[in-house]
PyMOL Python script that loads the backbone (N, CA, C, O; Angstrom):
from pymol import cmd

cmd.read_pdbstr("""\
ATOM      1  N   TRP A   1       8.653  15.283 -24.010  1.00  0.00           N
ATOM      2  CA  TRP A   1       8.404  14.187 -23.096  1.00  0.00           C
ATOM      3  C   TRP A   1       9.216  14.422 -21.836  1.00  0.00           C
ATOM      4  O   TRP A   1      10.406  14.731 -21.901  1.00  0.00           O
ATOM      5  N   VAL A   2       8.572  14.276 -20.697  1.00  0.00           N
ATOM      6  CA  VAL A   2       9.238  14.527 -19.418  1.00  0.00           C
ATOM      7  C   VAL A   2       9.407  13.205 -18.684  1.00  0.00           C
ATOM      8  O   VAL A   2       8.447  12.456 -18.506  1.00  0.00           O
ATOM      9  N   SER A   3      10.594  12.935 -18.274  1.00  0.00           N
ATOM     10  CA  SER A   3      10.867  11.725 -17.503  1.00  0.00           C
ATOM     11  C   SER A   3      10.269  11.866 -16.113  1.00  0.00           C
ATOM     12  O   SER A   3      10.370  12.924 -15.491  1.00  0.00           O
ATOM     13  N   SER A   4       9.646  10.800 -15.626  1.00  0.00           N
ATOM     14  CA  SER A   4       9.067  10.841 -14.280  1.00  0.00           C
ATOM     15  C   SER A   4      10.144  11.037 -13.221  1.00  0.00           C
ATOM     16  O   SER A   4       9.851  11.527 -12.130  1.00  0.00           O
ATOM     17  N   LYS A   5      11.367  10.670 -13.519  1.00  0.00           N
ATOM     18  CA  LYS A   5      12.459  10.834 -12.561  1.00  0.00           C
ATOM     19  C   LYS A   5      12.780  12.307 -12.321  1.00  0.00           C
ATOM     20  O   LYS A   5      13.295  12.663 -11.262  1.00  0.00           O
ATOM     21  N   SER A   6      12.484  13.156 -13.287  1.00  0.00           N
ATOM     22  CA  SER A   6      12.857  14.559 -13.156  1.00  0.00           C
ATOM     23  C   SER A   6      11.853  15.378 -12.349  1.00  0.00           C
ATOM     24  O   SER A   6      12.214  16.436 -11.834  1.00  0.00           O
ATOM     25  N   TRP A   7      10.626  14.931 -12.226  1.00  0.00           N
ATOM     26  CA  TRP A   7       9.645  15.742 -11.511  1.00  0.00           C
ATOM     27  C   TRP A   7       8.886  14.997 -10.426  1.00  0.00           C
ATOM     28  O   TRP A   7       8.145  15.622  -9.668  1.00  0.00           O
ATOM     29  N   CYS A   8       9.038  13.739 -10.329  1.00  0.00           N
ATOM     30  CA  CYS A   8       8.288  12.931  -9.364  1.00  0.00           C
ATOM     31  C   CYS A   8       9.091  12.791  -8.066  1.00  0.00           C
ATOM     32  O   CYS A   8      10.246  12.366  -8.104  1.00  0.00           O
ATOM     33  N   PRO A   9       8.498  13.140  -6.919  1.00  0.00           N
ATOM     34  CA  PRO A   9       9.220  12.980  -5.650  1.00  0.00           C
ATOM     35  C   PRO A   9       9.638  11.520  -5.434  1.00  0.00           C
ATOM     36  O   PRO A   9       8.937  10.590  -5.831  1.00  0.00           O
ATOM     37  N   TYR A  10      10.785  11.351  -4.801  1.00  0.00           N
ATOM     38  CA  TYR A  10      11.329  10.018  -4.560  1.00  0.00           C
ATOM     39  C   TYR A  10      10.323   9.153  -3.800  1.00  0.00           C
ATOM     40  O   TYR A  10       9.828   9.550  -2.745  1.00  0.00           O
ATOM     41  N   GLY A  11      10.029   7.990  -4.333  1.00  0.00           N
ATOM     42  CA  GLY A  11       9.145   7.035  -3.689  1.00  0.00           C
ATOM     43  C   GLY A  11       7.684   7.161  -4.068  1.00  0.00           C
ATOM     44  O   GLY A  11       6.895   6.273  -3.745  1.00  0.00           O
ATOM     45  N   LEU A  12       7.293   8.246  -4.749  1.00  0.00           N
ATOM     46  CA  LEU A  12       5.877   8.446  -5.073  1.00  0.00           C
ATOM     47  C   LEU A  12       5.360   7.397  -6.048  1.00  0.00           C
ATOM     48  O   LEU A  12       4.253   6.887  -5.877  1.00  0.00           O
ATOM     49  N   LYS A  13       6.143   7.072  -7.062  1.00  0.00           N
ATOM     50  CA  LYS A  13       5.709   6.071  -8.040  1.00  0.00           C
ATOM     51  C   LYS A  13       5.471   4.723  -7.353  1.00  0.00           C
ATOM     52  O   LYS A  13       4.462   4.068  -7.617  1.00  0.00           O
ATOM     53  N   SER A  14       6.367   4.311  -6.496  1.00  0.00           N
ATOM     54  CA  SER A  14       6.211   3.047  -5.767  1.00  0.00           C
ATOM     55  C   SER A  14       4.976   3.088  -4.879  1.00  0.00           C
ATOM     56  O   SER A  14       4.212   2.124  -4.816  1.00  0.00           O
ATOM     57  N   LEU A  15       4.787   4.209  -4.194  1.00  0.00           N
ATOM     58  CA  LEU A  15       3.620   4.367  -3.330  1.00  0.00           C
ATOM     59  C   LEU A  15       2.332   4.265  -4.135  1.00  0.00           C
ATOM     60  O   LEU A  15       1.394   3.589  -3.715  1.00  0.00           O
ATOM     61  N   MET A  16       2.275   4.927  -5.283  1.00  0.00           N
ATOM     62  CA  MET A  16       1.073   4.887  -6.117  1.00  0.00           C
ATOM     63  C   MET A  16       0.809   3.478  -6.651  1.00  0.00           C
ATOM     64  O   MET A  16      -0.345   3.061  -6.748  1.00  0.00           O
ATOM     65  N   GLU A  17       1.858   2.750  -6.995  1.00  0.00           N
ATOM     66  CA  GLU A  17       1.689   1.364  -7.445  1.00  0.00           C
ATOM     67  C   GLU A  17       1.062   0.519  -6.339  1.00  0.00           C
ATOM     68  O   GLU A  17       0.145  -0.262  -6.590  1.00  0.00           O
ATOM     69  N   CYS A  18       1.559   0.679  -5.124  1.00  0.00           N
ATOM     70  CA  CYS A  18       1.053  -0.105  -3.994  1.00  0.00           C
ATOM     71  C   CYS A  18      -0.383   0.273  -3.649  1.00  0.00           C
ATOM     72  O   CYS A  18      -1.211  -0.600  -3.387  1.00  0.00           O
ATOM     73  N   ILE A  19      -0.679   1.563  -3.649  1.00  0.00           N
ATOM     74  CA  ILE A  19      -2.044   2.017  -3.365  1.00  0.00           C
ATOM     75  C   ILE A  19      -3.003   1.493  -4.427  1.00  0.00           C
ATOM     76  O   ILE A  19      -4.093   1.021  -4.103  1.00  0.00           O
ATOM     77  N   SER A  20      -2.607   1.573  -5.683  1.00  0.00           N
ATOM     78  CA  SER A  20      -3.459   1.101  -6.778  1.00  0.00           C
ATOM     79  C   SER A  20      -3.721  -0.395  -6.664  1.00  0.00           C
ATOM     80  O   SER A  20      -4.853  -0.846  -6.838  1.00  0.00           O
ATOM     81  N   ARG A  21      -2.687  -1.154  -6.376  1.00  0.00           N
ATOM     82  CA  ARG A  21      -2.840  -2.608  -6.250  1.00  0.00           C
ATOM     83  C   ARG A  21      -3.765  -2.956  -5.089  1.00  0.00           C
ATOM     84  O   ARG A  21      -4.645  -3.805  -5.230  1.00  0.00           O
ATOM     85  N   ALA A  22      -3.574  -2.308  -3.950  1.00  0.00           N
ATOM     86  CA  ALA A  22      -4.410  -2.583  -2.781  1.00  0.00           C
ATOM     87  C   ALA A  22      -5.867  -2.229  -3.053  1.00  0.00           C
ATOM     88  O   ALA A  22      -6.771  -2.971  -2.668  1.00  0.00           O
ATOM     89  N   THR A  23      -6.094  -1.107  -3.710  1.00  0.00           N
ATOM     90  CA  THR A  23      -7.458  -0.690  -4.033  1.00  0.00           C
ATOM     91  C   THR A  23      -8.097  -1.674  -5.004  1.00  0.00           C
ATOM     92  O   THR A  23      -9.257  -2.048  -4.834  1.00  0.00           O
ATOM     93  N   PHE A  24      -7.356  -2.093  -6.007  1.00  0.00           N
ATOM     94  CA  PHE A  24      -7.871  -3.048  -6.984  1.00  0.00           C
ATOM     95  C   PHE A  24      -8.209  -4.386  -6.331  1.00  0.00           C
ATOM     96  O   PHE A  24      -9.269  -4.954  -6.590  1.00  0.00           O
ATOM     97  N   LEU A  25      -7.317  -4.886  -5.490  1.00  0.00           N
ATOM     98  CA  LEU A  25      -7.538  -6.190  -4.864  1.00  0.00           C
ATOM     99  C   LEU A  25      -8.702  -6.185  -3.881  1.00  0.00           C
ATOM    100  O   LEU A  25      -9.460  -7.152  -3.814  1.00  0.00           O
ATOM    101  N   SER A  26      -8.848  -5.112  -3.125  1.00  0.00           N
ATOM    102  CA  SER A  26      -9.881  -5.099  -2.088  1.00  0.00           C
ATOM    103  C   SER A  26     -11.234  -4.626  -2.594  1.00  0.00           C
ATOM    104  O   SER A  26     -12.253  -4.898  -1.959  1.00  0.00           O
ATOM    105  N   GLN A  27     -11.267  -3.924  -3.721  1.00  0.00           N
ATOM    106  CA  GLN A  27     -12.524  -3.438  -4.289  1.00  0.00           C
ATOM    107  C   GLN A  27     -13.402  -2.755  -3.229  1.00  0.00           C
ATOM    108  O   GLN A  27     -14.537  -3.177  -3.013  1.00  0.00           O
ATOM    109  N   PRO A  28     -12.899  -1.719  -2.574  1.00  0.00           N
ATOM    110  CA  PRO A  28     -13.663  -1.092  -1.493  1.00  0.00           C
ATOM    111  C   PRO A  28     -14.898  -0.355  -2.009  1.00  0.00           C
ATOM    112  O   PRO A  28     -14.892   0.189  -3.113  1.00  0.00           O
ATOM    113  N   THR A  29     -15.948  -0.345  -1.204  1.00  0.00           N
ATOM    114  CA  THR A  29     -17.146   0.413  -1.571  1.00  0.00           C
ATOM    115  C   THR A  29     -16.936   1.899  -1.315  1.00  0.00           C
ATOM    116  O   THR A  29     -17.524   2.737  -1.999  1.00  0.00           O
ATOM    117  N   ASP A  30     -16.103   2.231  -0.333  1.00  0.00           N
ATOM    118  CA  ASP A  30     -15.784   3.621  -0.016  1.00  0.00           C
ATOM    119  C   ASP A  30     -14.278   3.811  -0.204  1.00  0.00           C
ATOM    120  O   ASP A  30     -13.493   3.561   0.710  1.00  0.00           O
ATOM    121  N   ILE A  31     -13.891   4.250  -1.384  1.00  0.00           N
ATOM    122  CA  ILE A  31     -12.468   4.369  -1.708  1.00  0.00           C
ATOM    123  C   ILE A  31     -11.771   5.384  -0.810  1.00  0.00           C
ATOM    124  O   ILE A  31     -10.637   5.163  -0.385  1.00  0.00           O
ATOM    125  N   THR A  32     -12.440   6.485  -0.522  1.00  0.00           N
ATOM    126  CA  THR A  32     -11.830   7.513   0.323  1.00  0.00           C
ATOM    127  C   THR A  32     -11.497   6.958   1.700  1.00  0.00           C
ATOM    128  O   THR A  32     -10.394   7.172   2.204  1.00  0.00           O
ATOM    129  N   GLU A  33     -12.431   6.253   2.306  1.00  0.00           N
ATOM    130  CA  GLU A  33     -12.199   5.664   3.630  1.00  0.00           C
ATOM    131  C   GLU A  33     -11.124   4.584   3.556  1.00  0.00           C
ATOM    132  O   GLU A  33     -10.282   4.481   4.449  1.00  0.00           O
ATOM    133  N   PHE A  34     -11.150   3.784   2.498  1.00  0.00           N
ATOM    134  CA  PHE A  34     -10.135   2.747   2.328  1.00  0.00           C
ATOM    135  C   PHE A  34      -8.739   3.367   2.247  1.00  0.00           C
ATOM    136  O   PHE A  34      -7.812   2.913   2.917  1.00  0.00           O
ATOM    137  N   LEU A  35      -8.596   4.410   1.417  1.00  0.00           N
ATOM    138  CA  LEU A  35      -7.289   5.056   1.269  1.00  0.00           C
ATOM    139  C   LEU A  35      -6.837   5.700   2.568  1.00  0.00           C
ATOM    140  O   LEU A  35      -5.651   5.674   2.898  1.00  0.00           O
ATOM    141  N   HIS A  36      -7.768   6.273   3.299  1.00  0.00           N
ATOM    142  CA  HIS A  36      -7.427   6.864   4.598  1.00  0.00           C
ATOM    143  C   HIS A  36      -6.866   5.792   5.530  1.00  0.00           C
ATOM    144  O   HIS A  36      -5.832   5.992   6.168  1.00  0.00           O
ATOM    145  N   GLN A  37      -7.549   4.664   5.603  1.00  0.00           N
ATOM    146  CA  GLN A  37      -7.108   3.578   6.483  1.00  0.00           C
ATOM    147  C   GLN A  37      -5.772   2.993   6.005  1.00  0.00           C
ATOM    148  O   GLN A  37      -4.861   2.786   6.806  1.00  0.00           O
ATOM    149  N   TYR A  38      -5.664   2.732   4.711  1.00  0.00           N
ATOM    150  CA  TYR A  38      -4.440   2.142   4.159  1.00  0.00           C
ATOM    151  C   TYR A  38      -3.237   3.047   4.415  1.00  0.00           C
ATOM    152  O   TYR A  38      -2.189   2.587   4.868  1.00  0.00           O
ATOM    153  N   LEU A  39      -3.396   4.339   4.120  1.00  0.00           N
ATOM    154  CA  LEU A  39      -2.277   5.269   4.289  1.00  0.00           C
ATOM    155  C   LEU A  39      -1.950   5.500   5.759  1.00  0.00           C
ATOM    156  O   LEU A  39      -0.783   5.685   6.105  1.00  0.00           O
ATOM    157  N   SER A  40      -2.953   5.492   6.627  1.00  0.00           N
ATOM    158  CA  SER A  40      -2.691   5.625   8.067  1.00  0.00           C
ATOM    159  C   SER A  40      -1.865   4.449   8.568  1.00  0.00           C
ATOM    160  O   SER A  40      -0.928   4.623   9.347  1.00  0.00           O
ATOM    161  N   GLU A  41      -2.223   3.247   8.114  1.00  0.00           N
ATOM    162  CA  GLU A  41      -1.480   2.053   8.513  1.00  0.00           C
ATOM    163  C   GLU A  41      -0.069   2.058   7.913  1.00  0.00           C
ATOM    164  O   GLU A  41       0.883   1.622   8.561  1.00  0.00           O
ATOM    165  N   LEU A  42       0.063   2.546   6.691  1.00  0.00           N
ATOM    166  CA  LEU A  42       1.386   2.644   6.068  1.00  0.00           C
ATOM    167  C   LEU A  42       2.269   3.628   6.833  1.00  0.00           C
ATOM    168  O   LEU A  42       3.453   3.365   7.041  1.00  0.00           O
ATOM    169  N   ILE A  43       1.705   4.747   7.246  1.00  0.00           N
ATOM    170  CA  ILE A  43       2.465   5.727   8.030  1.00  0.00           C
ATOM    171  C   ILE A  43       2.938   5.106   9.336  1.00  0.00           C
ATOM    172  O   ILE A  43       4.079   5.315   9.749  1.00  0.00           O
ATOM    173  N   SER A  44       2.073   4.351   9.981  1.00  0.00           N
ATOM    174  CA  SER A  44       2.446   3.667  11.220  1.00  0.00           C
ATOM    175  C   SER A  44       3.563   2.654  10.958  1.00  0.00           C
ATOM    176  O   SER A  44       4.515   2.561  11.733  1.00  0.00           O
ATOM    177  N   PHE A  45       3.444   1.905   9.873  1.00  0.00           N
ATOM    178  CA  PHE A  45       4.467   0.931   9.493  1.00  0.00           C
ATOM    179  C   PHE A  45       5.801   1.632   9.254  1.00  0.00           C
ATOM    180  O   PHE A  45       6.841   1.185   9.738  1.00  0.00           O
ATOM    181  N   ARG A  46       5.763   2.731   8.505  1.00  0.00           N
ATOM    182  CA  ARG A  46       6.993   3.490   8.219  1.00  0.00           C
ATOM    183  C   ARG A  46       7.606   4.051   9.494  1.00  0.00           C
ATOM    184  O   ARG A  46       8.829   4.075   9.636  1.00  0.00           O
ATOM    185  N   SER A  47       6.767   4.503  10.423  1.00  0.00           N
ATOM    186  CA  SER A  47       7.274   5.061  11.685  1.00  0.00           C
ATOM    187  C   SER A  47       7.998   4.007  12.508  1.00  0.00           C
ATOM    188  O   SER A  47       8.965   4.313  13.205  1.00  0.00           O
ATOM    189  N   SER A  48       7.528   2.764  12.426  1.00  0.00           N
ATOM    190  CA  SER A  48       8.161   1.700  13.198  1.00  0.00           C
ATOM    191  C   SER A  48       9.368   1.091  12.478  1.00  0.00           C
ATOM    192  O   SER A  48      10.068   0.252  13.045  1.00  0.00           O
ATOM    193  N   HIS A  49       9.612   1.506  11.243  1.00  0.00           N
ATOM    194  CA  HIS A  49      10.760   1.039  10.458  1.00  0.00           C
ATOM    195  C   HIS A  49      11.445   2.236   9.785  1.00  0.00           C
ATOM    196  O   HIS A  49      11.515   2.289   8.557  1.00  0.00           O
ATOM    197  N   PRO A  50      11.948   3.194  10.567  1.00  0.00           N
ATOM    198  CA  PRO A  50      12.504   4.419   9.964  1.00  0.00           C
ATOM    199  C   PRO A  50      13.775   4.199   9.143  1.00  0.00           C
ATOM    200  O   PRO A  50      14.143   5.046   8.330  1.00  0.00           O
ATOM    201  N   GLU A  51      14.435   3.077   9.353  1.00  0.00           N
ATOM    202  CA  GLU A  51      15.692   2.829   8.643  1.00  0.00           C
ATOM    203  C   GLU A  51      15.474   2.334   7.214  1.00  0.00           C
ATOM    204  O   GLU A  51      16.413   2.320   6.418  1.00  0.00           O
ATOM    205  N   ILE A  52      14.259   1.930   6.882  1.00  0.00           N
ATOM    206  CA  ILE A  52      13.973   1.360   5.562  1.00  0.00           C
ATOM    207  C   ILE A  52      13.777   2.474   4.532  1.00  0.00           C
ATOM    208  O   ILE A  52      13.136   3.488   4.809  1.00  0.00           O
ATOM    209  N   ASP A  53      14.332   2.268   3.359  1.00  0.00           N
ATOM    210  CA  ASP A  53      14.139   3.174   2.229  1.00  0.00           C
ATOM    211  C   ASP A  53      12.630   3.325   1.968  1.00  0.00           C
ATOM    212  O   ASP A  53      11.904   2.334   2.045  1.00  0.00           O
ATOM    213  N   PRO A  54      12.143   4.527   1.666  1.00  0.00           N
ATOM    214  CA  PRO A  54      10.705   4.733   1.450  1.00  0.00           C
ATOM    215  C   PRO A  54      10.099   3.822   0.384  1.00  0.00           C
ATOM    216  O   PRO A  54       8.977   3.345   0.549  1.00  0.00           O
ATOM    217  N   LYS A  55      10.821   3.577  -0.701  1.00  0.00           N
ATOM    218  CA  LYS A  55      10.307   2.679  -1.737  1.00  0.00           C
ATOM    219  C   LYS A  55      10.163   1.264  -1.193  1.00  0.00           C
ATOM    220  O   LYS A  55       9.141   0.610  -1.401  1.00  0.00           O
ATOM    221  N   VAL A  56      11.180   0.805  -0.505  1.00  0.00           N
ATOM    222  CA  VAL A  56      11.161  -0.547   0.063  1.00  0.00           C
ATOM    223  C   VAL A  56      10.056  -0.657   1.107  1.00  0.00           C
ATOM    224  O   VAL A  56       9.369  -1.676   1.177  1.00  0.00           O
ATOM    225  N   ALA A  57       9.882   0.373   1.910  1.00  0.00           N
ATOM    226  CA  ALA A  57       8.839   0.358   2.937  1.00  0.00           C
ATOM    227  C   ALA A  57       7.460   0.235   2.306  1.00  0.00           C
ATOM    228  O   ALA A  57       6.615  -0.498   2.819  1.00  0.00           O
ATOM    229  N   SER A  58       7.218   0.935   1.209  1.00  0.00           N
ATOM    230  CA  SER A  58       5.921   0.843   0.529  1.00  0.00           C
ATOM    231  C   SER A  58       5.655  -0.583   0.070  1.00  0.00           C
ATOM    232  O   SER A  58       4.560  -1.110   0.265  1.00  0.00           O
ATOM    233  N   PHE A  59       6.663  -1.211  -0.541  1.00  0.00           N
ATOM    234  CA  PHE A  59       6.481  -2.574  -1.032  1.00  0.00           C
ATOM    235  C   PHE A  59       6.433  -3.592   0.111  1.00  0.00           C
ATOM    236  O   PHE A  59       5.684  -4.565   0.035  1.00  0.00           O
ATOM    237  N   ASP A  60       7.218  -3.379   1.160  1.00  0.00           N
ATOM    238  CA  ASP A  60       7.156  -4.280   2.318  1.00  0.00           C
ATOM    239  C   ASP A  60       5.774  -4.226   2.965  1.00  0.00           C
ATOM    240  O   ASP A  60       5.205  -5.259   3.318  1.00  0.00           O
ATOM    241  N   TYR A  61       5.241  -3.013   3.117  1.00  0.00           N
ATOM    242  CA  TYR A  61       3.905  -2.893   3.702  1.00  0.00           C
ATOM    243  C   TYR A  61       2.869  -3.527   2.780  1.00  0.00           C
ATOM    244  O   TYR A  61       1.936  -4.178   3.252  1.00  0.00           O
ATOM    245  N   GLN A  62       3.025  -3.341   1.466  1.00  0.00           N
ATOM    246  CA  GLN A  62       2.095  -3.943   0.511  1.00  0.00           C
ATOM    247  C   GLN A  62       2.104  -5.464   0.638  1.00  0.00           C
ATOM    248  O   GLN A  62       1.048  -6.094   0.592  1.00  0.00           O
ATOM    249  N   ASP A  63       3.278  -6.054   0.797  1.00  0.00           N
ATOM    250  CA  ASP A  63       3.373  -7.505   0.979  1.00  0.00           C
ATOM    251  C   ASP A  63       2.656  -7.947   2.249  1.00  0.00           C
ATOM    252  O   ASP A  63       1.902  -8.920   2.232  1.00  0.00           O
ATOM    253  N   LEU A  64       2.884  -7.246   3.336  1.00  0.00           N
ATOM    254  CA  LEU A  64       2.224  -7.557   4.601  1.00  0.00           C
ATOM    255  C   LEU A  64       0.714  -7.408   4.466  1.00  0.00           C
ATOM    256  O   LEU A  64      -0.040  -8.286   4.885  1.00  0.00           O
ATOM    257  N   TRP A  65       0.280  -6.309   3.889  1.00  0.00           N
ATOM    258  CA  TRP A  65      -1.144  -6.039   3.714  1.00  0.00           C
ATOM    259  C   TRP A  65      -1.788  -7.121   2.836  1.00  0.00           C
ATOM    260  O   TRP A  65      -2.867  -7.621   3.154  1.00  0.00           O
ATOM    261  N   GLY A  66      -1.128  -7.475   1.739  1.00  0.00           N
ATOM    262  CA  GLY A  66      -1.653  -8.495   0.838  1.00  0.00           C
ATOM    263  C   GLY A  66      -1.776  -9.851   1.514  1.00  0.00           C
ATOM    264  O   GLY A  66      -2.760 -10.562   1.307  1.00  0.00           O
ATOM    265  N   THR A  67      -0.792 -10.212   2.314  1.00  0.00           N
ATOM    266  CA  THR A  67      -0.845 -11.478   3.051  1.00  0.00           C
ATOM    267  C   THR A  67      -2.048 -11.504   3.987  1.00  0.00           C
ATOM    268  O   THR A  67      -2.768 -12.500   4.056  1.00  0.00           O
ATOM    269  N   LEU A  68      -2.259 -10.414   4.699  1.00  0.00           N
ATOM    270  CA  LEU A  68      -3.404 -10.342   5.616  1.00  0.00           C
ATOM    271  C   LEU A  68      -4.726 -10.365   4.861  1.00  0.00           C
ATOM    272  O   LEU A  68      -5.683 -10.994   5.313  1.00  0.00           O
ATOM    273  N   LEU A  69      -4.793  -9.690   3.723  1.00  0.00           N
ATOM    274  CA  LEU A  69      -6.018  -9.690   2.920  1.00  0.00           C
ATOM    275  C   LEU A  69      -6.354 -11.098   2.451  1.00  0.00           C
ATOM    276  O   LEU A  69      -7.502 -11.530   2.562  1.00  0.00           O
ATOM    277  N   PHE A  70      -5.368 -11.818   1.931  1.00  0.00           N
ATOM    278  CA  PHE A  70      -5.633 -13.157   1.420  1.00  0.00           C
ATOM    279  C   PHE A  70      -5.979 -14.136   2.540  1.00  0.00           C
ATOM    280  O   PHE A  70      -6.770 -15.055   2.329  1.00  0.00           O
ATOM    281  N   LYS A  71      -5.402 -13.956   3.721  1.00  0.00           N
ATOM    282  CA  LYS A  71      -5.798 -14.778   4.868  1.00  0.00           C
ATOM    283  C   LYS A  71      -7.249 -14.503   5.237  1.00  0.00           C
ATOM    284  O   LYS A  71      -8.001 -15.431   5.536  1.00  0.00           O
ATOM    285  N   TYR A  72      -7.643 -13.244   5.217  1.00  0.00           N
ATOM    286  CA  TYR A  72      -9.023 -12.866   5.526  1.00  0.00           C
ATOM    287  C   TYR A  72      -9.982 -13.464   4.493  1.00  0.00           C
ATOM    288  O   TYR A  72     -11.035 -13.990   4.855  1.00  0.00           O
ATOM    289  N   ILE A  73      -9.622 -13.386   3.224  1.00  0.00           N
ATOM    290  CA  ILE A  73     -10.475 -13.942   2.167  1.00  0.00           C
ATOM    291  C   ILE A  73     -10.593 -15.447   2.328  1.00  0.00           C
ATOM    292  O   ILE A  73     -11.691 -15.995   2.230  1.00  0.00           O
ATOM    293  N   ARG A  74      -9.484 -16.120   2.571  1.00  0.00           N
ATOM    294  CA  ARG A  74      -9.502 -17.573   2.747  1.00  0.00           C
ATOM    295  C   ARG A  74     -10.370 -17.955   3.944  1.00  0.00           C
ATOM    296  O   ARG A  74     -11.166 -18.891   3.863  1.00  0.00           O
ATOM    297  N   TYR A  75     -10.218 -17.233   5.049  1.00  0.00           N
ATOM    298  CA  TYR A  75     -11.012 -17.493   6.249  1.00  0.00           C
ATOM    299  C   TYR A  75     -12.496 -17.282   5.960  1.00  0.00           C
ATOM    300  O   TYR A  75     -13.331 -18.077   6.392  1.00  0.00           O
ATOM    301  N   SER A  76     -12.825 -16.223   5.237  1.00  0.00           N
ATOM    302  CA  SER A  76     -14.222 -15.920   4.912  1.00  0.00           C
ATOM    303  C   SER A  76     -14.833 -17.004   4.038  1.00  0.00           C
ATOM    304  O   SER A  76     -16.011 -17.329   4.191  1.00  0.00           O
ATOM    305  N   LEU A  77     -14.055 -17.564   3.130  1.00  0.00           N
ATOM    306  CA  LEU A  77     -14.561 -18.603   2.241  1.00  0.00           C
ATOM    307  C   LEU A  77     -14.747 -19.936   2.957  1.00  0.00           C
ATOM    308  O   LEU A  77     -15.581 -20.745   2.551  1.00  0.00           O
ATOM    309  N   LEU A  78     -13.982 -20.169   4.013  1.00  0.00           N
ATOM    310  CA  LEU A  78     -14.064 -21.439   4.734  1.00  0.00           C
ATOM    311  C   LEU A  78     -15.190 -21.465   5.760  1.00  0.00           C
ATOM    312  O   LEU A  78     -15.508 -22.524   6.302  1.00  0.00           O
ATOM    313  N   LYS A  79     -15.778 -20.341   6.026  1.00  0.00           N
ATOM    314  CA  LYS A  79     -16.862 -20.280   7.021  1.00  0.00           C
ATOM    315  C   LYS A  79     -18.056 -21.080   6.591  1.00  0.00           C
ATOM    316  O   LYS A  79     -19.053 -21.136   7.311  1.00  0.00           O
TER     317      LYS A  79
END
""", "prot")
cmd.dss("prot")
cmd.show_as("cartoon", "prot")
cmd.util.cbc("prot")
cmd.orient("prot")
C-alpha cells in the first residue's frame, strides 16, 4: 500500500477534490470545455493571490466559484 503523501505532488489531492465537486455540481455537457474554463479561471485566481498556499487557493477558489454558481441557479429559477 502506498501513501498518497509519498507520491502525490503537493496540492494535487485538494485540486482534484475541487475539480470533482465543481464538475458534479455543474453537470456540464462538455466536460473538457468546462475543465478548461475552470482551470483557466483557477490559474488566474492563483496568479492574483500568489501568497496563498496552493491547497488553500484551490479551496478558496472553489468557495468563490460555488457562490457564483448558486447565485446563477437562484437567478435562473426566479426568472
